[in-house]
C-alpha angles and dihedrals in degrees: 000000000000115000104181125076107257129191110232110181104298091338128085118215112214097176136357126199131180105220100176137017136170134154091284109030139037119191118200127182117201125196103216149174104234122225089262090058096252121129114249148145131252128193123211120192114195119197118186113268116267149193134231121197129196109200110206118190129206090268091056092252119143122221110219135171129240114199140148108256115203099213095055094035096227145072114284127202108215150135121282103285141178146149124268109238117228109276093018127110126233101244096052088047090052091048092049093047092050091055096041099046105036106010099245135131118200122208093194126051131182125188108223106181144296120260134195102218093201124007109185102074106343125083115193114132111201124199115215123214139183114216119197140163089057128198123186120241137159119299120231109185121181118254094262094050116096094172129177117197114227119195120195138148117279089241091053091049091052089050088051088055091050092047093050097246092115106053104158099117099215090050091049093052093045094049093047092048092049091048093047095046095042095217114199127210 
């Protein structure tokens, strides 16, 4: 809880309280003075930072995951993704997720960018990576992960973004960056 008035961009925070926290989510409610001078409230949901990996093989095929995601209530086609555990770094997390979820090891890694999937009341920075020079290995998904690997050409994946079939924002940005930059293995 924050007791002193604090300037926060054009907002002023009068009081800040964490009302819920678990290993994945932190929910904070701030009592504020809005930019227009009126008292108000703002909610901030913090989800642990994450990674999203696009694995690109020598034939310019991408290896994506298809999995039912509880929050959206449907299967989602997306890059290999996961949360960064406290004390861990992004790249080792990306490497671990690639092996666990789709059974691949990449000998070449490129950091693409960091995205903020939703900026109004959700904080969850996600680092995007391109993984190439791929070698198969054993998968080791977590107990909640019923993941199907989907392999398609990079061009087809970009078309799936443009048609609205791929909606996971970090995956969309990563695929479009890779297509625009024309990375080679």
